Every structure is written in structure tokens, then in C-alpha cells.
C-alpha positions as CSV (number, residue, x, y, z in Angstrom):
1,X,-50.3,33.9,-56.4
2,X,-49.8,30.5,-54.1
3,X,-51.4,27.3,-55.5
4,X,-54.6,26.1,-54.1
5,X,-54.4,23.3,-51.3
6,X,-55.0,20.0,-52.5
7,X,-58.3,18.5,-51.7
8,X,-57.3,15.1,-51.3
9,X,-53.6,14.4,-50.2
10,X,-51.6,12.0,-51.7
11,X,-52.2,9.1,-48.7
12,X,-56.0,9.4,-50.2
13,X,-57.3,11.0,-47.4
14,X,-60.3,13.9,-47.5
15,X,-60.1,17.6,-47.4
16,X,-59.6,19.2,-43.8
17,X,-62.9,20.8,-44.4
18,X,-64.7,18.0,-44.7
19,X,-63.0,15.8,-41.9
20,X,-63.6,18.6,-39.6
21,X,-67.4,18.3,-40.8
22,X,-67.2,14.3,-40.2
23,X,-65.7,14.8,-36.9
24,X,-68.7,17.3,-35.6
25,X,-71.0,14.9,-37.2
26,X,-69.4,12.3,-34.6
27,X,-69.3,13.8,-31.6
28,X,-72.7,15.3,-32.2
29,X,-74.0,11.2,-32.6
30,X,-72.2,10.5,-29.2
31,X,-73.9,13.2,-27.8
32,X,-77.3,12.2,-29.2
33,X,-76.6,8.8,-27.8
34,X,-75.7,10.8,-24.2
35,X,-79.0,12.5,-24.4
36,X,-80.9,9.2,-24.8
37,X,-79.1,7.6,-22.2
38,X,-80.0,10.5,-19.7
39,X,-84.0,10.0,-19.6
40,X,-85.0,9.2,-16.0
41,X,-85.7,5.1,-16.1
42,X,-86.7,5.0,-12.7
43,X,-87.6,8.7,-11.8
44,X,-91.3,9.8,-12.1
45,X,-93.1,13.0,-11.1
46,X,-93.0,16.7,-12.4
47,X,-89.3,17.0,-12.4
48,X,-88.8,14.1,-14.7
49,X,-91.4,14.6,-16.8
50,X,-89.7,18.1,-17.4
51,X,-85.9,16.5,-17.7
52,X,-87.8,14.5,-20.2
53,X,-89.6,17.3,-22.5
54,X,-86.1,18.9,-21.9
55,X,-84.1,16.1,-23.3
56,X,-86.5,15.8,-26.3
57,X,-86.2,19.5,-27.2
58,X,-82.5,19.2,-27.5
59,X,-82.6,15.9,-29.3
60,X,-84.9,17.3,-31.7
61,X,-82.9,20.3,-32.4
62,X,-80.0,18.1,-33.0
63,X,-81.5,16.0,-35.5
64,X,-81.9,19.3,-37.3
65,X,-78.2,20.1,-36.7
66,X,-77.4,16.6,-38.0
67,X,-79.0,17.4,-41.5
68,X,-77.6,20.8,-42.1
69,X,-73.8,19.4,-41.3
70,X,-74.8,16.4,-43.7
71,X,-76.0,18.7,-46.1
72,X,-72.5,20.7,-45.7
73,X,-70.6,17.2,-45.9
74,X,-72.3,17.1,-49.1
75,X,-71.1,20.9,-50.4
76,X,-67.8,20.4,-49.3
77,X,-67.4,16.8,-51.2
78,X,-68.7,18.7,-54.3
79,X,-66.5,21.5,-53.4
80,X,-63.4,18.9,-53.1
81,X,-64.4,16.9,-56.1
82,X,-64.6,20.8,-58.0
83,X,-60.8,21.8,-56.9
84,X,-59.7,18.2,-57.7
85,X,-60.8,18.1,-61.3
86,X,-59.0,21.8,-61.7
87,X,-55.9,20.9,-60.3
88,X,-55.9,18.1,-62.8
89,X,-56.1,20.2,-65.5
90,X,-60.1,19.1,-66.2
91,X,-63.2,21.0,-66.2
92,X,-66.1,21.8,-63.8
């Protein structure tokens, strides 16, 4: 049986799982900022109103994704700590 991958590499980094989640959070934050910047400032009328409604809806849903990613990051941190303790000979 092969050894489980170490969660915390020798350089003090984080697991690949957490790094991926944190990268997704960063990209989501960038996307949210771009959406906020997309609101029509000098545009009026039905098209602007519809566009604003759609952007607000996407932002609303992105906040749910953000919360879910933060929960996943916390769960990954707990899993990392448990694996690190197990590899160090501790108990979990």
C-alpha cells in the first residue's frame, strides 16, 4: 500500500485540494468584480433594466457558490489537519 500524500509539503504549503479551492475563490471574486463593473451607468430603458436584473441574479447565485466554496475550504483544512496528525503518529 502506498503512503498517503502529505498534506503539508516541506515548504509549509497547503494541500493541492485547498489550493484548488482557494484558486476557485479567487477567480470567483474576480468574476464578481467584473459583474459589478458591468452595471449600465449611462444606459437607461428596458434593456438596461433587464440587464441589471440578470447581473444581480448572477451575483446573487455567485454568493451562494462563494459560501459553498468557503465551507469546502474549511472541510479541506480539517481533512488536511487530520491526515497530518495521522502521518505524524498522532490520533484523530
